[in-house]
N, C-alpha and C positions, 0 to 999 in steps of 0.2 A: 334352562341354563345352557349357555354357550361359553365355555371357558377352555383355555389350554390346560393340559395336565399340570403344567408348572404352576399355574394360578390356583389350581385346586390344592396342590401341595402347600402352597403359601397359606391358604385359608385353614389348612389343617395343621399348620406349624411344622411342616416336614421339609427338610432341606432338599432342594431339587439339584440333582447333578447336571450341570450345564452341558456336560458331554452327551446327555441323552437327547435323542431327537424328540422334540415336543409334538404333541398331537392336539387336535382340537376335539373337545367333548360336547356333544349335543344331547342334552336330556339325561335323566337319571333313572335307573331301573333296579328293583331288588327282586323281581320275579324273573328267573331265567327263561321262562316260557314266553315273556313279552319283550325280551330285549330287542333293541333295534340297532341299526348301524351307527357307530360312533357314540353309543351310549357309555356312560359311566355305570359299571355294575357294582352294586353293594351287596355282597353275600351275607345273609343274616343266619345266626344259629338259633333254630327253633327248638321246641320240645322233641319234635320227631325228625326234623331234617336239617342238615348242616349245608347251607347255600354254597359253601366252598367247593362241594363235590361237583358243582355245575360250571366251575371256572373255565375249563377248557371248552365246554360247550358254548359258553357266551363269547369266548375269544374267537371260536370259529364262525360264530354268527356275526362277527364284525364289530363287537364292542371295542371302544378305543382304550379304555382304562378300567382297572378294577381296584377297589380297596381289598387289601389282603390282610386277614388277621395275622399278626406277627407270630402267633403260636401254631398256625397251620403250615403244613408242608405242601409239596406238590403244586408249586406255583405254576400256573398255566403259561405256555409259550405263545408268542405271536400277539402279545398284548402288553401295554405298560401297566405296571402295578405299583401301588403305594402301599407300603407296609404300615399298619396302624394298630393300636391297641383294639380292644373289641370293636369290631365293625359297627355294632349298634350305637356305641358312643361317638365314633367318628361320623356317623350318619347325622346325629343330632348336632354335633359341632359344625359340620359343613352347612347344614340347613340355617343355623343361627348366623354363621358368618356371611352366608349368601344373602340372607334377609337384611342384614345391616349394611352390607356393601351396595346392594342395589338401591336402598332408601325409599321404595315404594311405601305407601301407607297400608296398614293392615287393619281389617275389621275382623275381630275375633268374635265367634258366636258360640255360646254353650247353652245348655238347658236340657230338661228331661224330654220335651216334645217340641217340635217346630224348628229345630236347628236347621235342618235341610231346606225346608221351604223358606225360612227367613233368609238363609244364604242365597237361595235362587232369587228372591225378591230384591235383596239389597244389591246383588251383582247386576241384575236386569236394570234396576232403576239407575244405578250409578253409570251403567254403560251408555246412557243418553249423553253424557258429557266427558267421561273419561275412558281410558283403555283399562279394562277390568278383567282379571281372572279369578276363579274360584276353585275351591275343593271339588274334585271329581267324585261323584257318587257320595259315599260317606267315609272317605279316607280321613278319619278323625282321631285315630290313635296316635301314639308317638311316631310309629313308622309312617302312617298316613299324613300326619302334619309335615314330617321331614319331606316325604315324597312331594306333597303339595307345593311346599315352598321352593324346593329345588327345580321344579318343573314350570314355575312361574317364568314368563319372559322378563328379561332384565329392564325392559323399558315400559313396563305397565305402570299405571298411576296408583291403582288400588288392587290389593289382594284380599279376597274375602275367604277367611279360613274357618272351617267347622272344627270346633274342639270338643271331642268326646270325653267320657269319664266312665271308669268302672270302679274307682277306689279313691280314697282321700289322697290329696296332694297331686293327683294326676292333672288336674286343670292347671295348677301352679306350674308344674313342670313343662306342660305343653306351652303355656304362655311365656315361660322363660325362653323358649325357642322362637315362637312366633312374634313375640313383643308387640301385642296389638296396640294401635293408636286409639281405637274405638272398640269398646267391649260391650257385648250384648248378652243379656241373660233372659231366656224366653219364658221360663217357668221352672218350677219345682214339682216333679210328679212322683210316681211310685216305681218307675223304672229304677233298677239297681238297689232295691230294698234287700235283695239277696246278700249283697256285700255290706251295704251301709246301714241296714236295720231299721232306720227311721228317716222320715222326710225332712226332720230337723238336720239330721247329719248330711243329707243330700244337699240341702240348702247351704250348709257350711262348705261343702266341696265345691258347688258351683260358684260360691262367692269368692273363692280363690281368684277368680277373674278380676274382681275389683282391686285386690292387692297388687296385681301385676301391672296396673295402669299407673302412669305418672300423674302428677297433679294437673299437667297440662292436657291429659288424656280426656277421653269422653266416655262416660258410662251410661248405657241405655237399658232399661229393664221393665219388666211387666209389673206394673203397679197394682194390678188386681190380685197378685199371687200373695196369700197371707204368709206363707213360709219364707218367701223371699223378702217381704216387707219386714218381718220379724228379724231376719238375719242381717240385713244390710245396716241395721243400727249399730252393729258391732264393728263396722269397717269405716276407715277414713275414705269418704267419697271424693272423687275429683270435683273441681269447681263446676265443670260442665257435666252435670248429672241430670238425666231426664227420664221420666216414666211414660208409659203408654198403657191403654187399657180401655174398658168400657165405662169406668167410673169417672165422674166428672172432675175429680181432683188430679187426675193425671195430666201431665204436660201436654200430651197428645191423646185426646179421648174420642171415641166413636160417637158420631151424631146421628148416622142413618146407615142402614144396610139392606141390601136386597139381592136376591140370587135367582138365576134361571139356569137352564142346561148350558147356556153359552158362557156363564161365568158370574162373577160378583161385581156390584157397584156399591160404593160406600163413600161416606163423608166423614170428616173428623173436623175438630175445631181449628186445625191449621190449614186444611184444604177441602174444597168441595169436589164432588163428582169425580171419583177416581174409579176406573174400571180395570178388571183383571180377568183373564180367562181361567184362573184358578177358582176352586169351589170351596165353599164353607166360610162361616164367620170367623174361624180361627185364622183364615188366611187374611182377612181384613186386620186382625190383631197384628199378624206378622207384617203386613203391609205398613202399618203404622210405625213400626221399628224401622223399616226401610225409609220411610218419610223423615223420621228424625235424623237418620244417618245422612241422608241426601241434603237436608237443611244445613247440617254441620259442614258439608263439603261444598256449599254454595250452589247447589242446583236451584233453578228457578222452578216455579209451579209447572210451567209448561214443559220443561225438561222432565220433571218427575212423572208427570202424566204420560209423556212419551215412553219413559222408562219402563212403566208398568207393561206397556205393550211388547217390550223386548225381553221379558222374563222367559227364561227357558227352564221349565220345571224338571226336576229329577224324576225319572219314571217310577211308576207304582205308588204315587202319592195322590190319593183322591182324584184320579183321572177318569173321566167318563168316556166310555168307548161302547160301540155297538157290536154285538154278538148275535148274529142272525137277526131275529125280530126283537131280541131283548137288549136293553141298555144296561151296562154294568159299571158301577162305581168301583174302580180298581184301587184298593188301598191295602196291598198285600206286603208292603215293605216291612213293616213291623207293627207291633200292637202292644198296648198297655191300657189300663183302665181309662186314662184321660184321652188318649188318642182314639179309643174305641167310641167313647161318647161323642167326641168331636166328629167322627165319621158318621155316627148314627144321626147326630143333629143335622149335618149336611145332607144325608140321605132323606131325611124328613122334609126338607124344604123343596125336594124335586117331586114334581107332580106325576103320579102314575096310579092306575086303579089296582094293580097287583104288585106287591113289593115282597121280595125274598131277601132275607139277610143271612149271610154266611159268616159265622164267627169261628175262628181257630184258637188254639191254645195261646196264652200269654205267659212268657217266660221271665224269670229272674225277679219274681215278686216276693220272695221271702217266705216267712212262716205263715203268712195269711193268704197264701196262694189260692187255696180251695175256696175260702170265703169270698175272695175278690171275684173269682169267676162266678160263683153263685149270685153274688150281688149284681154282677153285669147281666146275668140272665133275668133277674127280677126287673131290672131297668128296662129291657127290651119291651115290656109291656107298655111303656109310655109312648111308643112309636108305632106308626103304621106298618104292620108286618102280617102278611098272610101266611108266611112260612119261614120259620127260623131253622137253619141247618147248622148244627154244632159239630166240629171237626177236631178230633184229637182226644187224648186221655183226660187232659184237664177240662176240656170243653164239656165233659159230661156234667160238671157242675153247673156251667152255664145253662145246659138243657134242663137240669133239675130246677133251678131257680125260675127259669122261664115257664116250665109247665105248671109250677105252683102258682104263677101269676096269670095263668089262662092263655099263654101263648102257644099257638100251634107249632110245635117243635119236634125236630128229629135229631137224634145223636148218631154219629158214625165215628169210627176210630181212624179211617184212612181217606185219603184223597179219592181213591178209586171209587169207594162207596159213595162219597159225596157227588162224584161225577154222575153216577147212575141216577141219583135222586134229581139232580140239576138239569140233565140233558133235556127233558121235555120242555123246560122253559125257554130254552134257546129259540124255539120256534113259536113263542107266544109274545104277545104285546105286553111286556112286563119290564120290571127294573130290579136289578140285583146289586146288593152290596157285598163285597168279598173283603174280609179283614182278618189278619192273623199275624202272629210274630214270624219274623224272617225264617226261623228254624222250622216252621211248618211248611214252607215252600209251596204256599198257595198259588204262586205264580205258575207252578206247574199244573195245578188244577185249572187255571185259566187257559193255559196252553191246550190242555185236553179239550176244554169246552170250545175253543177256537176251531180245532180240527173237526169237532162234531158239526160246527156251524157252516162249514165249507160245503 
């Protein structure tokens, strides 16, 4: 965002005193540690920290303007300020106003799994024809969606926005800000069972996306997902509604798939011979969603194929890397039963005589957490695995299920213990999968192993 302070005031419905010297704002920041010169700083009030205490710090760092909660005292000096009701509310209002003012198209993506990869694929494919920007990392909460929209350039053609969810009505609220022209639901998994209790409730929450779309909008969804298929019947679908998946009844369905260490190649009924450096059949599924979006925005087949080569994947998502003599499938960003099975399926298709699987705790799975972990351990027996290493308190159940199914498994509580088991394999011709919930910080285990490999 590049706007004058007076323009920001107008977007917020605040009267600007013409006697004030106007300043240009470039970019928006809500983290005082990341503020840059000429930023608009929006201090938020969290459970532990009130961002207003950093007001003077960001002023001294060169921010141009700050939104200031009208109930807060000690307004910083040397910076223009706009007094607002709660800054969180003003943040959302500003993001919504900016999105409407700029007029770029928005592709909104939600789902239990695959949001980030689908976002990367859609953005990459569309970039073959348009100026496109996307959500950075997984900034998909209310704060993240606001931040994403306000940091899009005004002259982009398409913004690809990831929309997360922890509770009912959150997707609806975020869509009221982002106002997607095209909405995608990737699937309904077991993530968020802690809050929503059942997959049927998760499907209801995800399908709030549908109700946010206009009749002229486009809805794209995973037609293989039974929970999603059951729920969409209760919603008024846009005229342009399309499904994708493996089953033949989908508007875009998979015809062929192959994988090597260099990536995947697949064909669907709409296009043949699509290549991507990403790994896993689930990425072909995500890729079909991107193809449908591209078709809606008038990309040619040649542009779509070129767009797949332009995809820039978010780190820690099924990425193959070398670690000494060992190759590691790095999938440490998050984990739940569906994404864990997708990672295991992907790993199975990679050829190596010795395979080590490392699985960490999976969080937010509700009352059946222990059973879900146990069942995953039982499932590992279906895959090539010379050694399974289970990391974390809940992973003890993965270990138990695996052992009962005849898998050679070890259980440890900490990353340091896992490192000691895995160190010898760095210097062997083998392949390793590492997968766990973000809270397990298995990326730090990878960092330790990288240092050992040097």
